[in-house]
MARKOL-144608 format. One record per residue: residue number from 1; residue in one letter; chain; z, y, x of N, C-alpha, C in turn. Coordinates in nm, 2 decimals, always signed. Atoms other than C-alpha are relative to their C-alpha. Layout:
! MARKOL-144608
PT    k  r  c     n.w     n.v     n.u    ca.w    ca.v    ca.u     c.w     c.v     c.u
PT  NUM  A  A       Z       Y       X       Z       Y       X       Z       Y       X
...
! end
This chain:
! MARKOL-144608
PT    k  r  c     n.w     n.v     n.u    ca.w    ca.v    ca.u     c.w     c.v     c.u
PT    1  X  A   -0.09   +0.00   +0.10   -1.29   +0.50   +2.43   -0.08   -0.07   -0.13
PT    2  X  A   +0.06   +0.09   +0.08   -1.39   +0.24   +2.16   +0.11   -0.03   -0.14
PT    3  X  A   -0.09   +0.02   +0.13   -1.28   +0.20   +1.80   -0.05   -0.15   -0.04
PT    4  X  A   +0.06   +0.17   +0.08   -1.27   -0.16   +1.61   +0.03   +0.05   -0.13
PT    5  X  A   +0.00   -0.03   +0.17   -1.33   -0.20   +1.23   +0.11   +0.03   -0.04
PT    6  X  A   -0.15   +0.01   +0.08   -0.96   -0.23   +1.18   +0.07   +0.12   +0.01
PT    7  X  A   -0.03   -0.12   -0.02   -0.90   +0.11   +1.30   +0.10   +0.04   +0.11
PT    8  X  A   -0.09   +0.02   -0.16   -0.75   +0.05   +1.65   -0.12   +0.11   +0.10
PT    9  X  A   +0.06   -0.06   -0.12   -0.84   +0.31   +1.91   +0.03   -0.04   +0.15
PT   10  X  A   -0.01   +0.10   -0.08   -0.89   +0.15   +2.22   -0.08   +0.07   +0.15
PT   11  X  A   +0.09   -0.02   -0.15   -0.97   +0.24   +2.63   +0.01   -0.06   +0.07
PT   12  X  A   +0.04   +0.08   -0.09   -1.12   +0.07   +2.87   +0.00   +0.08   +0.14
PT   13  X  A   +0.01   -0.09   -0.14   -1.05   +0.22   +3.22   -0.06   -0.11   +0.11
PT   14  X  A   +0.07   +0.12   -0.06   -1.30   +0.03   +3.44   -0.03   +0.09   +0.14
PT   15  X  A   +0.00   -0.07   -0.16   -1.29   +0.09   +3.82   -0.06   -0.15   +0.07
PT   16  X  A   +0.04   +0.11   -0.08   -1.51   -0.14   +4.06   -0.05   -0.15   -0.12
PT   17  X  A   +0.04   +0.12   +0.10   -1.52   -0.50   +3.88   +0.15   -0.02   -0.07
PT   18  X  A   -0.13   -0.02   +0.10   -1.16   -0.42   +3.74   -0.04   +0.06   -0.11
PT   19  X  A   +0.01   -0.02   +0.15   -1.07   -0.34   +3.39   +0.12   +0.00   -0.07
PT   20  X  A   -0.13   +0.01   +0.09   -0.77   -0.23   +3.17   +0.00   +0.05   -0.10
PT   21  X  A   +0.03   -0.04   +0.15   -0.73   -0.20   +2.81   +0.13   +0.04   -0.03
PT   22  X  A   -0.13   -0.03   +0.05   -0.51   +0.01   +2.66   -0.03   +0.02   -0.14
PT   23  X  A   +0.00   -0.05   +0.14   -0.44   +0.07   +2.27   +0.07   +0.08   -0.01
PT   24  X  A   -0.05   -0.15   +0.03   -0.41   +0.43   +2.21   +0.07   +0.01   -0.15
PT   25  X  A   -0.02   -0.02   +0.13   -0.39   +0.42   +1.85   -0.04   -0.09   -0.12
PT   26  X  A   +0.08   +0.10   +0.13   -0.41   +0.23   +1.49   +0.04   +0.09   -0.13
PT   27  X  A   -0.02   -0.10   +0.11   -0.47   +0.45   +1.19   -0.03   -0.11   -0.11
PT   28  X  A   +0.01   +0.08   +0.06   -0.53   +0.14   +0.99   -0.11   +0.02   -0.08
PT   29  X  A   +0.12   -0.04   +0.04   -0.89   +0.28   +0.85   -0.12   -0.01   +0.11
PT   30  X  A   +0.10   +0.01   -0.07   -1.20   +0.18   +1.00   -0.07   +0.14   +0.02
PT   31  X  A   +0.05   -0.14   -0.08   -1.34   +0.45   +1.22   -0.13   -0.01   +0.03
PT   32  X  A   +0.16   +0.00   -0.01   -1.69   +0.57   +1.17   -0.07   +0.06   +0.12
PT   33  X  A   +0.06   -0.03   -0.09   -1.72   +0.77   +1.45   +0.10   +0.09   +0.09
PT   34  X  A   -0.05   -0.05   -0.09   -1.59   +0.94   +1.76   -0.04   +0.12   +0.06
PT   35  X  A   +0.06   -0.11   -0.01   -1.64   +1.28   +1.84   +0.09   +0.11   +0.10
PT   36  X  A   -0.09   -0.05   -0.09   -1.50   +1.44   +2.20   -0.04   +0.18   -0.01
PT   37  X  A   +0.01   -0.15   -0.01   -1.44   +1.84   +2.23   -0.09   +0.02   +0.12
PT   38  X  A   +0.12   -0.05   -0.09   -1.69   +2.03   +2.45   +0.10   -0.01   +0.15
PT   39  X  A   -0.04   +0.04   -0.10   -1.41   +1.98   +2.73   +0.07   -0.11   +0.01
PT   40  X  A   +0.00   +0.10   +0.05   -1.31   +1.65   +2.63   +0.15   -0.04   +0.06
PT   41  X  A   -0.14   +0.00   -0.02   -0.95   +1.71   +2.64   +0.07   -0.06   -0.18
PT   42  X  A   -0.08   +0.04   +0.17   -0.93   +1.61   +2.23   -0.13   -0.08   -0.02
PT   43  X  A   +0.06   +0.10   +0.04   -1.10   +1.32   +2.08   +0.03   +0.01   -0.21
PT   44  X  A   -0.02   +0.02   +0.15   -1.17   +1.33   +1.66   -0.02   -0.11   -0.05
PT   45  X  A   +0.08   +0.14   +0.06   -1.16   +1.01   +1.49   -0.01   +0.00   -0.14
PT   46  X  A   +0.07   +0.01   +0.11   -1.36   +1.01   +1.18   -0.02   -0.11   -0.08
PT   47  X  A   +0.00   +0.12   +0.04   -1.29   +0.75   +0.93   -0.10   -0.02   -0.10
PT   48  X  A   +0.13   +0.01   +0.10   -1.53   +0.59   +0.65   +0.05   +0.08   -0.13
PT   49  X  A   -0.06   -0.03   +0.09   -1.26   +0.69   +0.43   -0.02   +0.16   -0.04
PT   50  X  A   -0.02   -0.16   +0.02   -1.27   +1.08   +0.47   +0.09   +0.06   +0.09
PT   51  X  A   -0.11   -0.08   -0.04   -0.99   +1.12   +0.66   -0.02   +0.03   +0.19
PT   52  X  A   +0.03   -0.05   -0.10   -1.00   +1.31   +1.02   +0.11   +0.03   +0.11
PT   53  X  A   -0.12   +0.03   -0.10   -0.75   +1.25   +1.32   -0.03   +0.07   +0.14
PT   54  X  A   +0.01   -0.05   -0.12   -0.70   +1.43   +1.65   +0.05   -0.09   +0.07
PT   55  X  A   -0.10   +0.10   -0.12   -0.61   +1.23   +1.94   -0.02   +0.10   +0.13
PT   56  X  A   +0.04   -0.10   -0.11   -0.53   +1.44   +2.26   +0.08   -0.09   +0.07
PT   57  X  A   -0.11   +0.08   -0.10   -0.43   +1.18   +2.56   +0.08   +0.07   +0.10
PT   58  X  A   -0.10   -0.04   -0.05   -0.27   +1.45   +2.75   +0.12   +0.07   -0.05
PT   59  X  A   -0.14   -0.01   +0.06   +0.00   +1.52   +2.49   +0.03   -0.15   -0.03
PT   60  X  A   -0.08   +0.17   +0.06   +0.14   +1.15   +2.51   -0.08   -0.07   -0.09
PT   61  X  A   +0.07   +0.07   +0.09   -0.15   +1.03   +2.32   +0.05   +0.00   -0.16
PT   62  X  A   -0.02   -0.01   +0.14   -0.05   +1.15   +1.99   -0.10   -0.02   -0.05
PT   63  X  A   +0.12   -0.01   +0.09   -0.27   +1.10   +1.70   +0.05   +0.06   -0.11
PT   64  X  A   -0.01   -0.09   +0.15   -0.27   +1.39   +1.42   -0.08   +0.01   -0.09
PT   65  X  A   +0.05   -0.02   +0.14   -0.36   +1.38   +1.09   -0.08   +0.14   -0.03
PT   66  X  A   -0.01   -0.16   +0.03   -0.55   +1.72   +1.04   -0.07   -0.03   -0.15
PT   67  X  A   +0.03   -0.01   +0.16   -0.76   +1.64   +0.68   -0.02   -0.11   -0.04
PT   68  X  A   +0.06   +0.14   +0.10   -0.81   +1.40   +0.41   -0.09   +0.05   -0.09
PT   69  X  A   +0.10   -0.08   +0.09   -1.12   +1.49   +0.22   -0.08   -0.14   -0.12
PT   70  X  A   +0.04   +0.11   +0.06   -1.14   +1.13   +0.06   -0.06   +0.02   -0.15
PT   71  X  A   -0.02   -0.02   +0.16   -1.13   +1.29   -0.32   -0.14   +0.10   +0.01
PT   72  X  A   +0.13   -0.05   +0.01   -1.45   +1.52   -0.22   -0.15   -0.04   +0.07
PT   73  X  A   +0.12   +0.06   -0.04   -1.75   +1.30   -0.11   -0.03   +0.05   +0.17
PT   74  X  A   +0.02   -0.03   -0.13   -1.67   +1.36   +0.30   -0.12   -0.08   +0.06
PT   75  X  A   +0.09   +0.07   -0.09   -1.99   +1.34   +0.50   -0.01   -0.01   +0.16
PT   76  X  A   -0.03   -0.04   -0.16   -1.92   +1.48   +0.85   +0.08   +0.10   +0.02
PT   77  X  A   -0.09   -0.08   -0.07   -1.69   +1.63   +1.10   -0.03   +0.02   +0.13
PT   78  X  A   -0.05   -0.02   -0.11   -1.68   +1.81   +1.41   +0.04   +0.11   +0.07
PT   79  X  A   -0.04   -0.09   -0.07   -1.59   +2.03   +1.68   -0.04   +0.17   -0.05
PT   80  X  A   +0.05   -0.08   -0.02   -1.63   +2.40   +1.62   -0.02   +0.09   +0.10
PT   81  X  A   -0.02   -0.09   -0.20   -1.73   +2.60   +1.96   -0.09   +0.10   -0.03
PT   82  X  A   -0.04   +0.08   -0.10   -1.72   +2.73   +2.14   +0.16   -0.01   +0.04
PT   83  X  A   -0.14   +0.04   +0.00   -1.31   +2.64   +2.23   +0.01   -0.15   -0.08
PT   84  X  A   -0.06   +0.11   +0.09   -1.13   +2.35   +2.07   +0.11   +0.01   -0.13
PT   85  X  A   -0.07   -0.01   +0.05   -0.97   +2.48   +1.87   +0.00   -0.01   -0.19
PT   86  X  A   +0.04   -0.02   +0.14   -1.15   +2.45   +1.51   -0.04   -0.11   -0.01
PT   87  X  A   +0.07   +0.12   +0.03   -1.30   +2.16   +1.35   -0.07   +0.04   -0.15
PT   88  X  A   +0.04   +0.01   +0.12   -1.56   +2.17   +1.07   -0.05   -0.10   -0.08
PT   89  X  A   +0.03   +0.13   +0.09   -1.62   +1.94   +0.77   -0.11   +0.02   -0.08
PT   90  X  A   +0.08   +0.01   +0.12   -1.88   +1.87   +0.52   +0.01   -0.06   -0.10
PT   91  X  A   +0.04   +0.10   +0.12   -1.94   +1.72   +0.18   -0.12   -0.02   -0.04
PT   92  X  A   +0.11   +0.01   +0.04   -2.18   +1.57   +0.00   -0.09   +0.12   -0.08
PT   93  X  A   +0.07   -0.10   +0.08   -2.20   +1.85   -0.23   -0.05   +0.16   +0.07
PT   94  X  A   -0.01   -0.13   -0.08   -2.24   +2.12   +0.05   +0.11   +0.12   +0.03
PT   95  X  A   -0.13   -0.10   -0.06   -1.90   +2.25   +0.11   +0.03   -0.06   +0.14
PT   96  X  A   -0.06   +0.02   -0.14   -1.83   +2.32   +0.47   +0.15   +0.05   +0.03
PT   97  X  A   -0.12   +0.00   +0.01   -1.49   +2.34   +0.56   +0.02   +0.03   +0.14
PT   98  X  A   -0.08   +0.01   -0.12   -1.29   +2.48   +0.85   +0.14   +0.02   +0.00
PT   99  X  A   -0.11   +0.04   +0.01   -0.99   +2.36   +0.98   +0.06   +0.02   +0.14
PT  100  X  A   -0.10   +0.00   -0.13   -0.70   +2.42   +1.27   +0.03   -0.12   +0.03
PT  101  X  A   -0.09   +0.14   -0.07   -0.69   +2.14   +1.50   +0.15   +0.01   +0.09
PT  102  X  A   -0.14   -0.03   -0.06   -0.33   +2.28   +1.63   +0.06   -0.07   -0.15
PT  103  X  A   -0.06   +0.08   +0.13   -0.23   +2.17   +1.25   -0.01   -0.06   -0.09
PT  104  X  A   +0.06   +0.04   +0.11   -0.46   +2.07   +1.03   -0.03   +0.09   -0.12
PT  105  X  A   -0.01   -0.10   +0.12   -0.43   +2.40   +0.84   -0.13   +0.05   -0.07
PT  106  X  A   +0.10   -0.05   +0.03   -0.74   +2.47   +0.62   -0.02   +0.15   +0.00
PT  107  X  A   +0.00   -0.17   -0.05   -0.87   +2.83   +0.69   -0.12   +0.04   -0.07
PT  108  X  A   +0.10   -0.05   +0.06   -1.21   +2.86   +0.55   -0.14   -0.07   -0.07
PT  109  X  A   +0.09   +0.05   +0.05   -1.49   +2.73   +0.31   -0.12   +0.07   +0.00
PT  110  X  A   +0.12   -0.09   +0.09   -1.84   +2.81   +0.24   -0.09   -0.08   -0.07
PT  111  X  A   +0.06   +0.09   +0.10   -2.06   +2.65   -0.03   -0.13   +0.00   +0.04
PT  112  X  A   +0.17   -0.02   -0.01   -2.42   +2.58   +0.06   -0.11   -0.04   -0.10
PT  113  X  A   +0.08   +0.05   +0.14   -2.54   +2.51   -0.29   -0.10   -0.09   +0.00
PT  114  X  A   +0.12   +0.10   -0.01   -2.73   +2.21   -0.17   +0.08   -0.12   +0.03
PT  115  X  A   -0.08   +0.15   -0.05   -2.64   +1.83   -0.12   -0.02   -0.04   +0.13
PT  116  X  A   -0.01   +0.02   -0.13   -2.59   +1.72   +0.22   +0.01   -0.16   +0.05
PT  117  X  A   -0.02   +0.20   -0.04   -2.69   +1.33   +0.38   -0.04   +0.02   +0.15
PT  118  X  A   +0.01   +0.04   -0.09   -2.66   +1.23   +0.69   -0.10   -0.09   +0.04
! end
């Protein structure tokens, strides 16, 4: 998987000297990172603006907007393991948030009381 500056998620299928390119999603925001779930069934798409999407190739390749933290100085997101059911995000102010990957529902938060930098 590869993401472009325009916010397009691209899949390259490479076999021997042949390859195929498939456009999987267009979220129209620059993607800053791609994070695979521990079992590689889901992919988190994190944008520069603080929006997190879930992409699941086995579920007809749908992209689901999980959270939009653009107003809270979003720093990073990742899967909360074990399992693939939850996502954790952190803001620059040190607020750690837990989200459901199934429906994007906010579940919990913890304030670290310190600034967070990547």
